[in-house]
C-alpha positions, 0 to 999 in steps of 0.5 A: 679290651677298651669299651665305651662308657655306655657299654660299661654302664650296661655291663655294670647294671647286668652285673649288679642284677646277677649279683643280687640274684646270686646273693638271694640264692646264697642265703641257704642254711648250708653255708651263710655268706657275707654280702659283698660291698659292690657287685662285679661289673663283668657279668658271668656267662652261663656255665656250659657243660665241662668240656674234655677230656682234659689233657696237659696243654701242649704249649703251656703245660701249667694248665690243662686243655679242654676238648677245643684246645683252650687252656683251662684254669681250675678253681674251686671249693672241695669238702669231705662228704662230697661222695662218702656220707659222714656224720654222727649217726649210723647210717650218716645223713645223706650229703646234699650234693645238689645244694653243694654244686649250686653253692660252688656254682654261685661262686663261679667255680669250675672244679671239685675234689670228690673225696673218698674214705677207706674207713667206716669211721672218722675220729676227728681228735686227729683234727683237734676236734672231738667227733666220731663220724660214721662213713658210708657207703664204701666201695666193697659190699658187706656180705658176710659171713661173719661179723666185722669189728663193728658188729656188721657183716664182713666185707667181701673185697671181690664184690662191690657195693652198687650204691657207691659206684652208682653214686660216683657216676651220678655225681660226676655226671651232675658236676659235668653238666653244671660245668665242673671238672671232678678229681675222683679220689681213689684212696685216702692215706691221712686217716690211717696215720692220724685218725684214732681207730682207723685201722680197726675200721678198715676193710683190709683189717683181717677181722673185717673181710672174708677174703683172708686179706691182712694189710698189716703185714708187719703186725704193728697195728696201723696197717700203713702197708696197704699203701706200700706194695707190701702184699701182692694180694692187697695190690691186686684187690686195689688194682681191681677196684681202680679198674672198677672206678675207671670202668664206671666214670672213664667215659665222662669228659670231666674226670681227673684222678687223684691217687690218694690224699696225704698218704705217708712217705713210704707210699711213694712207690705204691703211688707211682705204681698206681699212676702207671697202672691207670695210664696203662689201663686207659691207654687202650680206652678211647679217653685218657685222664690226667692223674694226680699225686698230692703231698705226703703228710707228714714229712713228705717231699715236693720233689717226690711229686715233681719227679714222679709220673703224675700229670698234676700235683698238689705241693706242701708250703715249703718243701724243697723251696728256697728260703722265703718261698712258699706256696702259701705266701710267695709261691714259686712261678710255675715252670710247667713240669706239672700242672700245679693245683695249689690246694689249701688242704696241703698248705694250711689244712683249713686256711687260705686268704684272698692274697693266696688266690691271686698270688697263686693265679699270677704265678701260674698255679690253679688255686683250690680250697679245702672248704669247711662248707656247712661245718658238719664234718669239721666245725670251722665254717664261720671263719671270716676269711672263707667267703672272700676266698671262695669269691676270689677264686671265681674272680680269678676264673673270670679273668682267666676267661678274658684272656688267651690263657695258653699265651699267659706265663708268670712274668713277675719281673715285669711288675714291681709287685712281683706278681704278674701273669702276662702275654708280653707281645706286640699288638696283642698283649695282656697283663694281669698284675696283683698288688698285695699291698696296694699302692703304686706299681710300675709295669714294664711294657717295653715289649708291648708298644701301642695303646693298652686299655687299663682296668682296675679290679678291687678284690674286696668289693668286686668292683671293676674300674676302667682307667685312662688308656696308656701308651706301651713300649716303656715302663709305666707307673700305675696307682689304684683308685682305691686302698688295699690290694688290687688287680691291674689288667692291661690289654691291647684288646685281645679276646679268648680264642 
């Protein structure tokens, strides 16, 4: 992709103008961002509507393919009240979804995780904070007769709250128009285990519904069995709800499904059942969607994710991995068994850094970030690292769009840094190499004879620096023109198709 000096100057000027506009737009009270030292030199194209439905790419199953068969890298920030409002008042304040989408779009993202919540409250002492959030709307209508434990009308589990499903449809549509793919979360398993009082605020508590449903089949007071196939009546209610969700958004092109966030270990068979249920229900529909399973906290196994029927998974840091290998710091190369959405939610809770983004990307994973956003739910928005993580995901997506991603595979052995995503071919090669510690790096170009354009990218500043082209066909050594971590891009000049 070598370019002349004039073209580079024009691109740099355009990039600076766009970055200045983005910086001005980013000055919102929701999520203050630190300015970047340098603007990206490659202009971001206008965001087109999300193209789908996604399906596992037939040639490179590390990624999904869009409606045109192009491989898609998914990156983005997700935050808790994106579907169900959460806050200290009852009712809680309405989440500004439009502002959130604009925030994600400014960072060049293309994916969000649309969170649900199964409980009317969230006590954050389980998150090492001390807040009590009210949560609404929930899927089921509160019709009574009789009062639930919170003094409001009991839930009718056979009647749905139209506000919930109208909101679900509207937000998925808005996201699609803005170029975002949306994982629609169906159930939430973390809270039942970790949030004090969660079972007492669950619609399947016998005192909270009019349907004679009691999800706590063993009577121990925690209700975990609602996610265990323990009671056919509970499972039937859940299946009806899943059908309602699919009927609500199943015609939209930007939808993925996630069974449950961080459910307990004993939920495995129930999650497999729900994945199979969705696949079977959608089989007769015009469009089928990828279904995901995320790590089971606490003590789950990544093997349960990779051995199951899900199309995509989100692992934990080290389960079932060799010593020294971790999805946080040294991710294993994606092998295509599943599309991996490497989610900081299951790696740190709230955490992550720029190196994690680039290591994940160059090892064939799709990095997504659990974002504290405005701090209204969990107050960790001011961490210095978060703005850089958000920007890094957008930077990675820009590079993914400059190559034929379907041809790119993790090729760490081709670079001394160990982090490389490459199409190591003759005449049409592309190499993306990450240098976590900067310094000198060699790249084995023996499979790619001919001259290759050389480009350096500085993740700290966003600055692109072209360098002198290099002759392929052998191992070559490169040194970045700046200190710190770096990204090296080598190409014969191929373009995405």
